[in-house]
N, C-alpha and C positions, 0 to 999 in steps of 0.2 A: 333804722326803723325801730319804733317802740317794740319791746319785747312782748308786750301783752297783745299787740295786734299783728304779730308776725305771721301767723298762718294765712290770714286773709290778705295781708299785704304781699306775700310771696305770690299769690295767685294773680294779683294785679299787675306784677312786673314780669310774669313768666312769658310774656310775648317775645322777649329777647332770647329766649331758649335756655336761660340759666335758672337754676333753682336748687332746692335741696330734696333729698329723698324723704319719703314719709317717716322713715326711722329717724333721720337727723332732725326733722322738725319736731318730732315728739320729745327727743332728748333735749333739744334746745329749750322747748317750752318749759321744762322743769329746771334745767341747770342755770338759766338766766334769772330765774326767780330766786334760786339759792344764792347766786352771784350778787344780786342786789341786796339781799339780806346780810351776806357775810361781810361785804365791803361797806354797807350802810350808804349806798348810793341813793340819791333822790329818785333817779330813773336810770334804766339801762337800755341802750340801743344796741341792736344787733347790727354791726357795720357791713359785714359781708365776708367774703372768702377770697383769699389769695391762693391760687393753685400752683404748687410746686412740682418738680419732676418726680419727687418721691413721696409726696404727701401734700396735704392742704393745710392752711392756717385759717381757722375760723375766729373772727375778730369781733370784739364787744367793746362798747365804750360806756363808761359810768360817768354821770353828771351829778353835780351838786345843786345847791339852790340857785346859784348864779350860773346861768347856762353859757355865759360868755367866758367863764374861767376855764383854765386849761382842763381838758378831759383825761380821765384815767383810761388807759387802753389795755386791754387784755387779750391774749390769744390762746387757743386750744387746738390740739391736734386730733381730739376725738369728741369734742363738743360736751365733755364732762368735766374734765380737769382744765383749770384756767391759770395761766401765769400772768402776772402783772408786768407790763413793759415799762422800762424807764422812760422818762419824757425825752422827746427828740430834741436835740440841739442842732445849732446851725451848722456845726462841723459835721454831724452825722448825716444831715441832709445833703450837704455839699459832697460828702463821700458817696452817698447812695445814688446821686445824680450821675456819677461817673461810671457806675457799675453797669454792665450790659449783660443781657441773657436772662434765662429764667431762674427763678427761686429754686433752691434744691428741696425744700421741704423738711430741712434739718436745722433747728435753731442754732446748733453749735458749729455748723459748717463755717469755715473761714475763708474769706476771699483774700488773696494776696494782693498787695499794692502793685506788684508788677503787672497785674491784670488791669490796673486802673491808670497808672501814669509810668511813663518811660524815662522820666528825669532820674538820671543816675544819682544825683545829689540827695533824692528823697527816698531812695530805696531802703536805706538803712538808718535806724535810729537806735543808738545804744547797742549796736552790734546785732540787732535783731530786725528781720524783715517786717515791716508793719502789716498788720492785717485788720480786716473788719469782719465781725461776726454777722451771720445772717439775721440774727435777732435785732441787731442794730439797724441793718437794712430794712428789716420789716417795719420797725416803728417809723423809720424816716419816710418810707414809701407811703405809709398811712397818713402821715403829716402832709406829704405832698398832695395826695388825693384829696384830702379833707380841704386843704387850703384852696385847691384849684377848682374842685367841682362839688364840694359839699354844699348843698343849697337848701333853702326854706322859702315858703311862700310870703309875699309881703303881708305884714300884719300878724303873722303867727307868733312873734315875740315882741315884747316891748322893752324899751330902755328907760330906766328910771332916772331922775335927775342926779342921783348919786353915781350913776354910771353902770349899775348892775343890770342884767338882762334877765328877764323872766317870761314864762309862757303867757300869752295873751289869752285869758280864759273867755274873753268875749269874741275871739276869733271864730267865725262861722264859715270859713272857706271863701275862696274867690268866685266870682261869677264865671260863667263859661267863657264870656268875651275876654275877661281879664286873664283867665287861666291860660289862654292861647298866646299870651304876650310874654316875651322874654323879660320885658321890664317889671313884671309881677313877681319875679324871683330874685332872691339875694344870696350872695355868697355868705355862708355863715362862718365868717372869720373876720379878722381885723381889717377894716376898710382901707383901700389904697387910693383908688381913684376919687372917692368921695372928698378927701381932703384937699384934692386940687380944684374942687368946684369954686366958682366965684360966689360972692355973697348974693348976687342976683340969681344965680342958679339954685342956691340954697333956699331962697325966699319961699318957694312953692313947696318945700319938703317939710314933712312933719317929724321933728327930731325924735319922737318917741317910736316911730315905726320905720322911718327912712334913714337909719343910722348904719346901713351896710352897703356894699357895692352891688349894683344891679348886673345881671347877666347880659344886658343889652350892650354893655361896654366891653365885653370880653374880647381879647386878642388872641388868636385870630378870630375874625368874624365867622359866623356859620359853623362854629365848633359844637353847636347844639342842634339837635333835631326835636321837634315838637310833633307829637301824633296824638290823635284821638282813638282810644281803643275801647273794647267792650261795649260796642254799639254806641260809641260817642259819649260814654258816661265817665270815662277816666282819661286825664291828660297825662301823657307820658313823656318825659324829657330823657334823652340819652346823650351822652357826652361822646364826642368823636376824638377828644384829646386823651381821655383815659378810657379806653374801650372797656365796657363792662359795668360802667356806672349808670344806673337807672334810677330816675326819680318819678314818683307818681303822685297825683293829687285828684281827689273826687271833688269837682266843684261844688260849692254850697254845702260842704261838709268840713269836719276838722280832720279828715283822714289824708295824710300825706306822709311821705318819707322817701328815703333813697337807700340804695344798697349797691354794693360792688361785688361782682363775680368776674374775676379775670386773673391774669398772670402777674399783675403788679408792674407791667411795663408801659411806659408813656408811648403814645402813637406819634412818633416823629415823622411819619409820612403823612400827617394831616394836610400840610400845605399842597401835597400832590393829589389829595382827594377832593379839594374844594374846586 
């Protein structure tokens, strides 16, 4: 969610029962502006909150001029002081996928590899038992959620012939009919299934707007719910794969965004829910 539209946007996604206290909203409203100034970001998104057993991580993302470039991620324990997270690596994501259970809420907490893998040959490296810090698990989990369920409406961003991605200033929102279709929303990450389409399938696509993967091809199917809220004026999508991820869009307007309020755990019971 854009930092400038955070108060109104939180009201639109409140139907899921998650949100921030008035105090936290007021603090974020000022601290995110300072964050954008201090780090010289083009824009700042409030990503959401991962709730731990002993505290919560409030997450923000900073973007540059190219919106497809890797984002800078920061976390705060009090919505005032922010710490920059190192970029997630494939190894960090692989390690985080093996961890089970809740976050502790302590960035310095260390998970022992004995909790992850029972292979005796991998228990010790250089005489020390391998560990992974919760801070590394945090950035890896954010990467997983962004890649799996971070979405945007079709046409909200444009891809230039040089490959960079920018906000489409002519985007005026989806119509109500289009806003109720999964095919009108794209994963805001590097496409996978798009590369496997045939030339015939790509013939009807606009390369400037249809350069991402559509939600209609998500596996498993039915991992999204679409609802009309606020008297049918707001379209809300919720992920069943990462419970706590909510996306909203007001048709015929530029207002859209997604936010996550959850425990940072993937819903492995999804297949039994469908």
